[in-house]
C-alpha positions as CSV (number, residue, x, y, z in Angstrom):
1,M,5.6,-14.7,20.1
2,I,8.5,-15.6,22.6
3,T,8.1,-19.0,24.2
4,L,6.4,-18.8,27.5
5,S,5.1,-21.8,29.7
6,L,1.6,-21.8,30.7
7,A,2.6,-21.1,34.4
8,E,4.5,-18.3,33.4
9,I,1.5,-16.7,31.3
10,A,-0.8,-17.5,34.3
11,G,1.6,-15.5,36.3
12,I,1.8,-12.7,34.1
13,V,-1.9,-12.3,33.6
14,G,-3.0,-12.9,37.1
15,G,-4.8,-15.9,36.1
16,Q,-5.9,-19.4,37.5
17,P,-5.0,-22.5,35.7
18,H,-8.0,-24.9,35.0
19,D,-7.8,-28.3,33.5
20,I,-4.0,-27.9,32.6
21,P,-2.4,-31.2,33.3
22,D,1.3,-29.9,32.9
23,P,1.6,-26.1,33.6
24,A,5.3,-26.5,32.1
25,V,3.6,-26.9,28.7
26,T,4.8,-23.9,26.6
27,V,3.1,-21.8,24.2
28,T,5.3,-21.7,20.9
29,G,2.6,-20.6,18.3
30,P,0.7,-17.7,17.6
31,V,-1.8,-15.9,20.1
32,V,-5.3,-15.8,18.2
33,I,-9.0,-15.0,18.9
34,D,-10.2,-16.9,15.7
35,S,-10.6,-20.8,16.2
36,R,-10.0,-21.3,12.5
37,E,-6.3,-19.5,13.0
38,V,-5.2,-22.0,15.5
39,A,-1.8,-23.4,14.9
40,P,0.1,-25.9,17.0
41,G,1.1,-24.5,20.4
42,S,-1.0,-21.5,20.1
43,L,-2.7,-19.8,22.9
44,F,-6.5,-19.2,22.0
45,A,-8.0,-16.0,23.6
46,A,-12.0,-16.4,23.9
47,F,-14.0,-13.1,23.9
48,A,-17.7,-12.9,24.2
49,G,-18.8,-10.7,21.4
50,E,-22.1,-9.5,20.5
51,R,-22.9,-12.2,18.0
52,V,-20.1,-14.9,18.9
53,D,-18.8,-15.8,22.1
54,G,-15.5,-17.4,21.8
55,H,-15.6,-19.5,24.6
56,D,-17.9,-21.9,22.7
57,Y,-15.0,-22.5,20.5
58,A,-12.5,-23.4,23.0
59,Q,-12.8,-27.2,22.5
60,R,-12.2,-26.7,18.8
61,A,-9.2,-24.5,19.4
62,V,-7.5,-27.2,21.8
63,E,-8.5,-29.9,19.3
64,A,-6.9,-27.9,16.4
65,G,-3.6,-27.9,18.3
66,A,-4.0,-24.9,20.9
67,A,-1.8,-25.3,24.4
68,A,-4.7,-23.5,26.1
69,V,-7.4,-21.1,26.2
70,L,-7.3,-17.7,27.7
71,A,-11.0,-17.5,29.0
72,A,-13.1,-15.5,31.3
73,R,-14.6,-18.8,32.8
74,P,-13.6,-22.7,32.8
75,V,-14.2,-24.1,29.5
76,G,-13.6,-28.0,30.0
77,V,-10.1,-27.6,28.3
78,P,-6.9,-26.5,29.3
79,A,-7.3,-22.7,30.3
80,I,-5.9,-19.7,32.2
81,V,-9.0,-18.4,33.6
82,V,-8.9,-14.4,34.2
83,D,-11.3,-11.7,35.3
84,D,-10.7,-9.7,32.0
85,V,-9.6,-11.3,28.9
86,V,-8.7,-7.7,27.1
87,G,-6.7,-6.7,30.1
88,A,-5.1,-10.1,30.5
89,L,-4.1,-10.1,26.6
90,G,-2.7,-6.4,27.0
91,A,-0.6,-7.7,30.0
92,L,0.8,-10.5,28.0
93,A,1.7,-8.1,25.3
94,R,3.4,-5.8,27.5
95,A,5.3,-8.6,29.0
96,A,6.5,-10.1,25.8
97,V,7.5,-6.6,24.4
98,E,9.9,-6.0,27.7
99,R,11.4,-9.3,27.1
100,L,12.0,-8.9,23.5
101,G,13.5,-5.5,23.7
102,T,12.7,-4.6,20.2
103,T,12.3,-1.0,18.8
104,V,8.8,0.0,19.2
105,V,7.6,2.7,16.6
106,A,3.8,4.0,17.4
107,L,1.7,6.4,15.3
108,T,-1.7,7.8,15.3
109,G,-3.4,10.6,13.8
110,S,-7.1,11.4,12.3
111,A,-6.1,10.4,8.8
112,G,-3.6,8.4,7.0
113,K,-2.5,6.2,9.8
114,T,-2.8,3.1,7.9
115,S,-1.3,4.0,4.8
116,T,1.7,5.6,6.6
117,K,2.2,2.8,8.7
118,D,2.4,0.7,5.9
119,L,5.1,3.0,4.2
120,I,7.1,2.7,7.5
121,A,6.9,-1.2,7.4
122,Q,8.4,-1.0,3.8
123,L,11.1,1.4,4.8
124,L,12.4,-0.5,8.1
125,Q,12.3,-3.9,6.4
126,R,15.2,-2.8,4.7
127,H,17.3,-2.5,7.9
128,G,15.9,-5.7,9.7
129,P,13.2,-7.8,10.5
130,T,10.1,-5.9,10.9
131,V,6.4,-6.6,12.3
132,W,3.5,-4.2,11.8
133,T,0.1,-3.9,12.4
134,P,-2.1,-5.7,9.8
135,G,-4.7,-3.7,8.2
136,S,-6.0,-1.2,10.9
137,L,-6.0,-3.5,13.9
138,N,-5.2,-0.7,16.3
139,N,-7.5,-1.0,19.3
140,E,-7.1,-2.9,22.8
141,I,-7.5,-6.1,21.0
142,G,-5.7,-5.9,17.7
143,L,-2.5,-3.9,19.1
144,P,-1.7,-6.9,21.6
145,L,-2.0,-9.4,19.1
146,T,0.2,-7.6,16.7
147,A,2.8,-7.2,19.5
148,L,2.5,-10.9,20.4
149,S,3.7,-11.8,17.0
150,A,6.8,-10.5,17.2
151,T,9.7,-12.8,17.7
152,A,13.4,-12.4,19.2
153,E,14.5,-11.8,15.7
154,T,12.0,-8.7,15.5
155,E,14.1,-5.4,15.3
156,H,11.1,-2.9,14.4
157,L,7.6,-3.2,15.7
158,V,5.3,-0.8,14.1
159,L,2.1,-0.3,16.0
160,E,-0.6,2.0,14.7
161,M,-3.0,3.2,17.6
162,G,-6.5,4.3,17.5
163,A,-8.8,6.4,20.0
164,R,-12.5,6.7,20.4
165,G,-11.9,8.7,23.6
166,I,-9.6,10.4,26.0
167,G,-7.0,8.0,27.6
168,H,-7.3,5.1,24.9
169,I,-3.9,6.1,23.4
170,R,-2.4,6.3,26.8
171,Y,-3.5,2.9,27.7
172,L,-2.1,1.5,24.5
173,T,1.3,3.2,24.7
174,E,1.5,1.7,28.4
175,L,1.2,-1.8,27.0
176,T,3.7,-1.1,24.3
177,P,5.8,1.8,25.2
178,P,7.1,3.2,22.0
179,R,10.7,4.8,21.6
180,V,9.3,6.7,18.6
181,G,6.1,8.4,18.6
182,L,4.6,9.6,15.5
183,V,1.4,12.1,15.4
184,L,0.0,12.7,11.9
185,N,-2.6,15.0,12.0
186,V,-5.8,16.3,13.8
187,G,-8.9,16.1,11.7
188,S,-12.5,15.6,11.8
189,A,-12.5,11.7,12.2
190,H,-14.5,10.8,15.2
191,L,-15.9,14.4,15.8
192,G,-19.0,13.0,17.2
193,E,-17.5,11.3,19.8
194,F,-15.0,13.8,20.8
195,G,-16.9,16.9,20.2
196,S,-14.1,19.2,19.2
197,R,-10.8,19.1,17.3
198,E,-9.2,20.4,20.5
199,A,-10.4,17.1,22.2
200,I,-9.3,15.0,19.6
201,A,-5.9,16.9,19.7
202,Q,-5.8,16.2,23.6
203,A,-6.3,12.4,22.7
204,K,-4.0,12.2,20.0
205,G,-1.2,13.7,22.1
206,E,-1.3,11.0,24.6
207,M,0.9,9.3,22.0
208,V,3.8,11.8,23.0
209,E,3.5,12.1,26.7
210,G,4.7,8.7,27.8
211,L,8.0,8.9,25.6
212,P,11.3,8.3,27.4
213,E,13.9,11.0,27.4
214,D,15.9,9.3,24.8
215,G,12.9,8.6,22.7
216,C,11.8,10.9,19.8
217,A,8.6,12.5,19.2
218,V,7.8,12.8,15.3
219,L,5.3,15.7,14.8
220,N,3.7,17.3,11.7
221,A,5.0,20.7,11.3
222,D,2.1,21.6,8.9
223,D,-0.6,21.2,11.5
224,P,-0.8,23.7,14.4
225,L,-2.5,21.3,16.8
226,V,0.0,18.8,16.3
227,R,3.2,21.0,16.3
228,A,1.9,22.1,19.8
229,M,2.2,18.8,21.5
230,A,5.9,19.4,21.3
231,S,5.5,20.9,24.7
232,R,3.7,17.6,26.0
233,T,6.9,15.5,25.8
234,K,10.3,15.3,27.5
235,A,11.5,13.4,24.5
236,R,13.7,14.9,21.6
237,V,11.2,16.5,18.6
238,L,11.8,15.8,15.0
239,L,9.6,17.8,12.8
240,F,8.0,16.8,9.3
241,G,6.1,18.6,6.8
242,E,6.4,21.2,3.9
243,A,7.0,24.1,6.3
244,P,10.5,25.7,6.0
245,E,11.4,24.6,9.8
246,A,10.7,21.0,9.3
247,D,13.7,18.8,10.0
248,V,12.4,16.4,7.3
249,R,10.9,18.4,4.5
250,G,9.4,17.9,1.3
251,E,10.1,20.8,-1.3
252,K,9.2,21.0,-5.2
253,V,6.2,18.9,-4.6
254,R,4.2,18.0,-7.7
255,M,2.1,15.6,-9.5
256,T,3.2,13.3,-12.3
257,P,1.0,13.3,-15.4
258,D,-0.9,10.2,-14.2
259,G,-1.5,11.5,-10.6
260,R,1.5,10.4,-8.7
261,P,3.2,12.6,-6.1
262,A,7.0,13.5,-6.3
263,F,9.0,15.8,-4.5
264,E,12.6,16.5,-3.2
265,L,13.1,15.0,0.1
266,H,15.3,17.0,2.7
267,T,16.7,15.4,5.8
268,P,19.4,16.6,8.0
269,T,21.7,14.2,6.3
270,G,21.1,15.2,2.8
271,C,18.5,15.4,-0.1
272,S,17.3,13.0,-2.7
273,D,14.4,12.9,-5.0
274,V,11.2,10.7,-4.6
275,T,8.5,9.9,-7.3
276,M,5.7,7.7,-5.8
277,R,3.9,4.6,-7.0
278,L,0.7,5.6,-4.7
279,Y,-1.9,7.9,-6.0
280,G,-2.9,11.3,-4.5
281,E,-1.0,14.5,-3.2
282,H,-2.0,13.4,0.2
283,H,0.7,10.8,0.2
284,V,3.3,13.4,0.5
285,S,2.5,14.0,4.0
286,N,2.4,10.2,4.6
287,A,6.0,9.8,2.9
288,L,7.3,12.5,4.9
289,A,6.2,11.1,8.4
290,A,7.4,7.9,7.3
291,A,10.8,9.3,6.3
292,A,11.2,10.9,9.5
293,V,10.9,7.8,11.4
294,A,13.5,6.1,9.0
295,H,15.7,8.8,9.5
296,E,15.6,8.7,13.2
297,L,16.2,5.1,13.1
298,G,19.4,5.5,11.0
299,M,18.5,5.1,7.4
300,S,20.4,7.6,4.9
301,V,18.0,9.7,2.8
302,T,19.2,7.8,-0.4
303,E,17.8,4.7,1.2
304,I,14.6,6.3,2.1
305,A,13.9,7.9,-1.1
306,E,14.6,4.7,-3.0
307,A,12.2,2.6,-0.8
308,L,9.5,5.6,-0.9
309,S,9.8,5.3,-4.6
310,E,9.1,1.6,-4.7
311,A,6.7,1.2,-1.9
312,G,3.1,0.3,-2.7
313,T,-0.1,-0.4,-0.6
314,L,-0.1,-3.2,2.0
315,S,-3.5,-2.7,3.2
316,R,-6.6,-3.6,1.1
317,W,-9.1,-1.2,-0.4
318,R,-6.8,2.0,0.2
319,M,-6.8,3.8,-3.0
320,E,-6.4,0.3,-4.9
321,V,-6.2,1.4,-8.5
322,T,-7.1,-1.3,-10.8
323,E,-7.5,-0.9,-14.9
324,R,-10.0,-3.3,-16.4
325,G,-9.2,-4.7,-19.5
326,D,-11.9,-2.5,-21.3
327,G,-9.8,0.5,-20.0
328,V,-12.1,1.5,-17.1
329,T,-10.0,2.3,-14.0
330,V,-11.4,1.5,-10.7
331,V,-10.0,3.1,-7.5
332,N,-11.1,1.3,-4.4
333,D,-10.6,3.5,-1.3
334,A,-13.8,2.0,0.1
335,Y,-12.0,0.9,3.5
336,N,-13.0,3.9,5.7
337,A,-13.9,7.7,5.0
338,N,-13.8,11.1,7.0
339,P,-13.8,14.6,5.6
340,E,-9.8,14.9,5.2
341,S,-9.5,11.5,3.5
342,M,-12.6,12.1,1.4
343,R,-11.0,15.5,0.1
344,A,-7.7,13.6,-0.6
345,A,-9.2,10.9,-2.6
346,L,-11.2,13.4,-4.8
347,R,-8.4,15.3,-5.6
348,A,-6.7,12.5,-6.6
349,L,-9.6,11.2,-8.9
350,A,-9.5,14.6,-10.5
351,A,-5.9,14.3,-11.3
352,M,-5.9,11.1,-12.8
353,G,-8.9,12.5,-14.7
354,Q,-6.8,15.4,-15.9
355,A,-3.8,13.0,-16.6
356,R,-6.0,11.6,-19.5
357,G,-6.3,14.8,-21.0
358,A,-9.5,15.8,-23.3
359,D,-9.7,12.7,-25.1
360,G,-9.8,10.6,-21.7
361,G,-12.9,9.3,-20.0
362,R,-14.9,10.6,-17.5
363,T,-14.4,10.7,-13.8
364,W,-16.9,9.1,-11.4
365,A,-17.1,9.5,-7.5
366,V,-19.3,7.0,-6.0
367,L,-19.5,8.1,-2.5
368,G,-21.5,7.2,0.9
369,Q,-21.7,8.4,4.3
370,M,-18.9,9.6,6.7
371,A,-19.8,8.3,10.1
372,E,-19.3,9.7,13.6
373,L,-19.1,13.4,12.6
374,G,-22.0,14.5,15.0
375,D,-23.6,17.8,14.5
376,A,-21.1,18.7,11.8
377,S,-22.3,15.7,9.7
378,L,-24.8,17.6,7.6
379,A,-22.1,20.4,6.8
380,E,-19.1,17.9,6.1
381,H,-21.5,15.8,3.6
382,D,-22.6,19.2,1.7
383,A,-19.0,20.4,1.6
384,V,-17.8,17.0,0.0
385,G,-20.7,17.1,-2.6
386,R,-19.5,21.0,-3.4
387,L,-16.0,19.9,-3.7
388,A,-16.8,17.2,-6.4
389,V,-18.2,19.9,-8.5
390,R,-15.7,22.3,-7.8
391,L,-12.8,19.6,-9.0
392,N,-15.1,19.0,-12.2
393,V,-15.9,15.4,-11.2
394,S,-17.9,14.2,-14.2
395,K,-20.5,12.1,-12.2
396,L,-21.2,12.2,-8.7
397,V,-23.2,9.1,-7.5
398,A,-24.2,9.2,-3.6
399,V,-25.1,5.9,-2.3
400,G,-27.5,5.2,0.9
401,G,-29.6,7.2,3.0
402,R,-30.0,10.7,4.5
403,E,-26.2,11.4,4.6
404,A,-25.7,10.4,0.9
405,S,-28.8,13.0,0.0
406,W,-26.5,15.5,1.8
407,L,-23.7,14.7,-0.5
408,Q,-26.1,15.3,-3.5
409,L,-27.6,18.3,-2.0
410,G,-24.1,20.1,-1.8
411,A,-23.3,19.1,-5.4
412,Y,-26.7,20.2,-6.6
413,N,-26.1,23.7,-4.7
414,E,-22.8,24.1,-6.2
415,G,-24.2,23.9,-9.5
416,S,-24.4,20.0,-10.3
417,W,-27.8,19.6,-11.9
418,G,-29.3,17.2,-14.5
419,E,-27.3,14.1,-14.7
420,E,-24.2,15.2,-13.0
421,S,-25.2,13.9,-9.6
422,V,-27.5,11.1,-8.7
423,H,-28.8,9.8,-5.3
424,V,-29.1,5.9,-5.3
425,S,-30.5,3.6,-2.4
426,D,-27.8,1.1,-2.0
427,A,-24.5,-0.4,-3.2
428,Q,-26.4,-2.7,-5.9
429,A,-28.3,0.0,-7.1
430,A,-24.7,1.9,-7.9
431,V,-23.5,-1.3,-9.5
432,D,-26.3,-1.5,-11.7
433,L,-26.1,2.2,-13.0
434,L,-22.2,1.8,-13.2
435,R,-22.6,-1.2,-15.4
436,S,-25.1,0.5,-17.6
437,E,-23.0,3.6,-18.2
438,L,-19.5,3.0,-17.7
439,R,-17.3,3.2,-20.8
440,P,-13.7,2.8,-21.7
441,G,-11.2,5.2,-20.2
442,D,-13.5,6.2,-17.2
443,V,-12.3,6.4,-13.9
444,V,-14.5,5.5,-10.9
445,L,-13.6,6.3,-7.1
446,V,-15.5,4.2,-4.6
447,K,-15.1,5.7,-1.0
448,A,-17.3,5.8,2.2
449,S,-17.2,4.6,5.9
450,R,-16.4,1.1,6.5
451,S,-20.1,0.5,7.7
452,V,-21.4,1.4,4.2
453,G,-19.7,-1.8,2.9
454,L,-19.1,0.2,-0.6
455,E,-16.0,-2.2,-1.2
456,K,-19.0,-4.4,-2.9
457,V,-19.2,-1.6,-5.5
458,A,-15.6,-1.8,-6.6
459,Q,-15.7,-5.7,-6.2
460,A,-18.5,-6.0,-8.6
461,L,-17.2,-3.7,-11.3
462,L,-14.0,-6.0,-11.0
463,E,-15.7,-9.2,-11.4
464,N,-15.5,-11.3,-14.6
465,S,-13.2,-8.4,-16.1
466,T,-9.9,-8.6,-17.6
467,E,-7.9,-6.9,-15.1
468,G,-4.8,-5.2,-15.5
469,E,-2.2,-4.9,-12.7
470,V,-3.1,-3.2,-9.3
471,A,-1.2,0.0,-9.2
472,G,0.8,0.5,-6.0
473,R,1.0,-3.2,-5.1
């Protein structure tokens, strides 16, 4: 972050210095919330969580080199005490971004946020120093921490923004006001919390409401609810998608024999061919969104196409494709799941299976609960089970409790009987089944909501095996 004295920080966050011998001492290191990540000159923000209270680690943080602690109470070491540590962290991030003057790109959507953020980061890195959200740290704590990691040299700050209610994205955009605001889609993620897709659209559209007149709202021309957000912004609108009227458009979309998307990229400055390293047709929309942002920030269509063709995954457990030494391919997409991303992953699995032809192995879908779907949960899990059958997935392994049984029920009702689908109790049971039945050439997709922890299945399948290269890295 930019260098600030403890006195300046106290003024920005409205805090009271405690046990600070010299208010002129400067914070020159990162702002962290884990005492194990403290570096000399850090500011340690202490949060009281459900299981761990960061205030208990204040002394350890200072001993490790922290200049001070941002805390909700005195902690016996140099500290700036505030009423609300989350709010103070946000205020500090807002002040830092204002002083830096970097170009802020913010994005949201029901599905594909992290993958698209990673693509944007890889494109913009070619034009200048870029800082982006690590993983999915897209809330009121993760976003300020990312913003505070930018430096005076940072030209682009790419921030993923999530929402669990109306007003959440508005709050985040007030902390780090974007010049470019991207909305990917409106789907079913968090439907149980919002109640309807229209309510989700209302929340996601907060992204474009605060954009300045000289800013740019990048909107999905293929999603009617997103496209309608054009009326909610005073910024210029740039449309992306496969629709004919999209400003940044994908044409001649196709899949390579091994299941990777290829298309012709059209921008207002020309067109160029793209063949991606990532797997799954759903990455076409993500790539077009990233291309629209890059075009807005001055990249040529040739540069964009080249960067998209070379881009890989930066965040773990998102369509990580690894081939074992025995020829079994493991697709670890276990970071999270919603109906849209689950369907996309299943289609990618089917494409990978088809690429292997009649002599190839079987396709396995190891699936678990999609959380936070509310009253739609039964229907959505049933639909995913049915889709697995329609795509001719060889084996469905539904892992977990009630929701997993709904997955298998959908497959059963679609015509998957006998050994084509099975319901197991937990991740270990799935691992035991797979270890006993997998054979060379098989492709295994592992996917569920983060709370299920199905990444353990993928990790177990790759332990003690001679792994090939992780594709898309």
